[in-house]
SEPA-552659 format. One record per residue (C-alpha): residue number from 0; residue in three letters; x, y, z. Coordinates in Angstrom, 2 decimals. Each point is the difference from the previous one (the first is absolute). Example, Ala and Ser with C-alpha at 12.3 -4.5 7.8 and 13.67 -1.06 7.14 Angstrom:
2
{0,'ALA',{12.30,-4.50,7.80}}
{1,'SER',{1.37,3.44,-0.66}}
% end
This chain:
171
{0,'MET',{67.19,-0.91,-53.11}}
{1,'THR',{0.95,-2.49,2.69}}
{2,'ASP',{0.41,0.99,3.58}}
{3,'VAL',{3.55,-1.14,0.87}}
{4,'ARG',{0.66,0.22,3.78}}
{5,'PRO',{3.29,-0.75,1.68}}
{6,'ALA',{0.13,-3.34,1.82}}
{7,'SER',{-0.46,0.29,3.74}}
{8,'ASP',{3.11,-0.36,2.09}}
{9,'GLY',{-1.22,-3.39,1.20}}
{10,'VAL',{-0.49,-1.27,-3.55}}
{11,'GLN',{3.40,1.35,-1.00}}
{12,'LEU',{1.69,-1.70,2.96}}
{13,'CYS',{-1.70,-3.41,-0.59}}
{14,'THR',{0.58,0.03,-3.77}}
{15,'SER',{3.68,0.79,0.72}}
{16,'CYS',{0.37,-2.78,2.47}}
{17,'GLY',{-2.13,-3.24,-0.29}}
{18,'LEU',{2.09,-1.76,2.74}}
{19,'CYS',{-3.16,-1.25,1.76}}
{20,'CYS',{-1.24,-1.69,-3.14}}
{21,'ALA',{3.54,-1.20,-0.92}}
{22,'GLY',{0.17,-2.15,3.16}}
{23,'ALA',{2.73,2.11,1.68}}
{24,'LEU',{-2.14,0.59,3.04}}
{25,'HIS',{-2.27,-3.03,0.22}}
{26,'ASP',{-0.33,-3.51,-1.27}}
{27,'THR',{-3.75,-0.13,-0.36}}
{28,'ALA',{-3.10,2.34,0.04}}
{29,'ALA',{-3.14,-0.95,1.85}}
{30,'LEU',{-3.00,-0.42,-2.22}}
{31,'ALA',{-3.61,-0.02,1.18}}
{32,'PRO',{-1.79,-3.25,-0.79}}
{33,'ASP',{-2.14,1.75,-2.59}}
{34,'GLU',{3.02,1.12,-1.90}}
{35,'ARG',{1.77,-3.34,-0.49}}
{36,'THR',{-1.74,-1.00,-3.23}}
{37,'LEU',{0.60,3.43,-1.69}}
{38,'ALA',{3.62,0.11,1.27}}
{39,'SER',{0.63,-3.47,-1.42}}
{40,'ALA',{-1.61,1.06,-3.37}}
{41,'ALA',{2.23,3.03,-0.02}}
{42,'GLY',{3.09,-2.33,0.16}}
{43,'LEU',{0.88,0.52,3.63}}
{44,'ALA',{1.46,-3.08,1.53}}
{45,'LEU',{-1.87,-1.03,3.14}}
{46,'VAL',{1.75,-1.33,3.07}}
{47,'LYS',{-2.33,-1.12,2.77}}
{48,'GLY',{-2.67,2.40,-1.30}}
{49,'ASP',{2.35,2.99,-0.23}}
{50,'PHE',{1.84,1.05,-3.07}}
{51,'ALA',{3.76,-0.51,-0.30}}
{52,'LEU',{2.39,2.87,-0.57}}
{53,'PRO',{1.56,1.23,-2.23}}
{54,'CYS',{-3.15,0.83,-1.75}}
{55,'PRO',{0.11,-1.18,-3.59}}
{56,'ARG',{-2.29,2.98,-0.92}}
{57,'LEU',{2.66,2.45,0.94}}
{58,'VAL',{1.38,1.59,-3.27}}
{59,'GLU',{2.77,2.67,0.28}}
{60,'ARG',{-1.06,0.79,3.54}}
{61,'ARG',{-3.65,0.50,-1.02}}
{62,'CYS',{-3.02,-2.22,0.63}}
{63,'ALA',{-1.27,-1.57,-3.26}}
{64,'ILE',{-3.41,-0.71,1.71}}
{65,'TYR',{-0.26,3.18,2.03}}
{66,'PRO',{-3.78,0.58,-0.31}}
{67,'HIS',{-0.57,-3.71,0.94}}
{68,'ARG',{2.79,-0.54,2.54}}
{69,'PRO',{-0.73,-1.71,3.19}}
{70,'ARG',{-1.23,2.10,2.99}}
{71,'VAL',{3.10,-0.74,2.00}}
{72,'CYS',{2.00,1.82,-2.68}}
{73,'SER',{-2.15,3.11,0.03}}
{74,'ARG',{0.05,0.18,3.84}}
{75,'TYR',{3.75,-0.58,0.49}}
{76,'ARG',{2.13,2.95,1.04}}
{77,'CYS',{3.76,-0.35,0.40}}
{78,'ARG',{1.52,2.18,2.61}}
{79,'LEU',{1.26,2.49,-2.62}}
{80,'LEU',{-3.47,0.44,-1.47}}
{81,'SER',{-1.54,0.34,3.54}}
{82,'ASP',{2.61,2.61,1.00}}
{83,'MET',{-0.69,2.00,-3.22}}
{84,'GLU',{-3.70,-0.15,0.44}}
{85,'GLY',{0.42,1.11,3.65}}
{86,'GLY',{2.25,2.88,-1.02}}
{87,'ARG',{3.08,-1.44,1.79}}
{88,'LEU',{1.89,-0.47,-3.29}}
{89,'ASP',{0.18,1.83,-3.25}}
{90,'LEU',{0.04,-1.66,-3.41}}
{91,'PRO',{3.70,0.74,-0.84}}
{92,'SER',{1.16,-1.55,3.23}}
{93,'ALA',{-2.34,-3.04,-0.48}}
{94,'LEU',{1.29,-0.47,-3.61}}
{95,'GLN',{3.64,0.08,1.26}}
{96,'HIS',{-0.97,-2.90,2.39}}
{97,'VAL',{-1.50,-1.76,-3.01}}
{98,'ARG',{3.21,0.38,-2.06}}
{99,'THR',{2.09,-1.36,2.89}}
{100,'ALA',{-2.35,-2.88,0.62}}
{101,'LEU',{-0.06,-0.89,-3.74}}
{102,'ALA',{3.78,0.07,-0.08}}
{103,'LEU',{0.23,-2.33,2.97}}
{104,'THR',{-2.64,-2.41,-1.33}}
{105,'ASN',{1.44,0.04,-3.49}}
{106,'GLY',{3.49,-0.70,1.41}}
{107,'LEU',{-1.44,-2.88,1.96}}
{108,'ALA',{-1.82,-1.41,-2.99}}
{109,'ARG',{3.20,-0.03,-1.95}}
{110,'LEU',{1.55,-2.35,2.56}}
{111,'LEU',{-2.82,-2.54,-0.22}}
{112,'PRO',{-0.19,-2.90,-2.36}}
{113,'GLU',{-2.65,0.35,-2.71}}
{114,'PRO',{-2.94,-0.05,0.55}}
{115,'MET',{0.10,0.26,3.78}}
{116,'THR',{-2.23,2.71,1.43}}
{117,'LEU',{0.53,2.04,3.23}}
{118,'PRO',{-2.94,-1.90,1.76}}
{119,'GLU',{1.79,-3.26,-0.83}}
{120,'LEU',{3.28,1.34,1.37}}
{121,'ARG',{-1.66,1.13,3.23}}
{122,'LYS',{-1.42,-3.55,0.48}}
{123,'LEU',{3.45,-1.40,-0.24}}
{124,'TRP',{1.29,2.58,2.45}}
{125,'LEU',{-2.86,-0.65,2.46}}
{126,'ARG',{0.78,-3.74,-0.09}}
{127,'ALA',{3.71,0.96,0.79}}
{128,'GLU',{1.29,-1.50,-3.14}}
{129,'GLN',{3.61,0.94,-0.69}}
{130,'LEU',{0.14,2.86,-2.46}}
{131,'PRO',{3.27,1.22,-1.67}}
{132,'PRO',{1.48,2.98,2.15}}
{133,'PRO',{-0.57,2.64,-2.78}}
{134,'VAL',{-3.71,-1.02,-0.17}}
{135,'GLN',{-0.31,0.02,3.85}}
{136,'LEU',{1.48,3.50,0.18}}
{137,'GLN',{-2.13,1.43,-2.88}}
{138,'LEU',{-3.13,-1.63,1.40}}
{139,'ALA',{0.64,1.36,3.51}}
{140,'ALA',{0.61,3.53,-1.41}}
{141,'THR',{-3.08,-0.10,-2.22}}
{142,'THR',{-2.26,-1.43,2.71}}
{143,'ASP',{1.20,2.65,2.52}}
{144,'TYR',{-0.66,2.82,-2.49}}
{145,'LEU',{-3.45,-1.34,-0.90}}
{146,'ASP',{-0.86,-0.45,3.63}}
{147,'ARG',{1.05,3.59,0.88}}
{148,'HIS',{-1.57,1.83,-2.94}}
{149,'PHE',{-2.69,-2.17,-1.68}}
{150,'ARG',{-1.56,-2.52,2.30}}
{151,'PRO',{-2.84,1.56,2.16}}
{152,'LEU',{0.71,-0.08,3.79}}
{153,'SER',{-2.82,-2.46,0.24}}
{154,'GLU',{2.04,-2.46,-1.99}}
{155,'ALA',{2.99,0.13,2.30}}
{156,'ALA',{-0.04,-3.81,0.52}}
{157,'MET',{1.03,-0.63,-3.58}}
{158,'ALA',{2.26,-2.77,1.09}}
{159,'THR',{-3.08,-2.09,0.68}}
{160,'SER',{-2.55,1.34,-2.52}}
{161,'HIS',{0.60,0.97,-3.64}}
{162,'ARG',{-3.63,0.31,-0.94}}
{163,'VAL',{-1.76,3.32,-0.87}}
{164,'GLY',{-3.15,0.27,1.97}}
{165,'ALA',{1.22,-2.49,2.65}}
{166,'CYS',{0.16,0.84,3.66}}
{167,'PRO',{3.63,-0.52,0.93}}
{168,'ALA',{-1.06,-0.72,3.63}}
{169,'ALA',{-2.06,-2.85,-1.25}}
{170,'ALA',{2.69,-1.63,-2.02}}
% end
C-alpha cells in the first residue's frame, strides 16, 4: 500500500501558480557559476550567466526538472508563499490571488503578438517604447497587482531589476 499524503499548502500554491517561472515576475534568474553548465544542459537559455525566463522547463505550471532545478528556484519565495509560511495568509486567499493574477497575465498575453513574452514586453516598456493603449493599461494593471501581492518587498525596485536573486539596490 502506498502512503499518499496531501500536498503541503506551499506545494499546492506553487503548482497552481507558476508565475515566477513563467516570467511574469522576473526576466532572469541568477545562477551560481557552478550551475551554469547543468542549466545549459537542461535547456535553460543563459543570459550573462543567468537563465532567461520564461523557463522552458515549466510544463502546465510545474517544473519538469524539479529535483535538479537551480538553487535560486528552490530558494525563491514570492510574497504569497512567504505570507502563507508566516501565517499571515491562508491557502484559499492565496489561491484567489493566483486566479486573479493568472487572469491578468493571460489577458495581457492575449494582447501580445506571438511569440512575445512578458519579459520582452517589460523591456520595451522600460525603454519607453510606444505600446498600444490597451497593452499599456493591461500591463500597468498586471504589474501593479503582481507588485502588491507576489513580489517580495525586497524586490520593490522592479522598475530597475527584473532578476530573481538580484539585489534591486545594486541594479
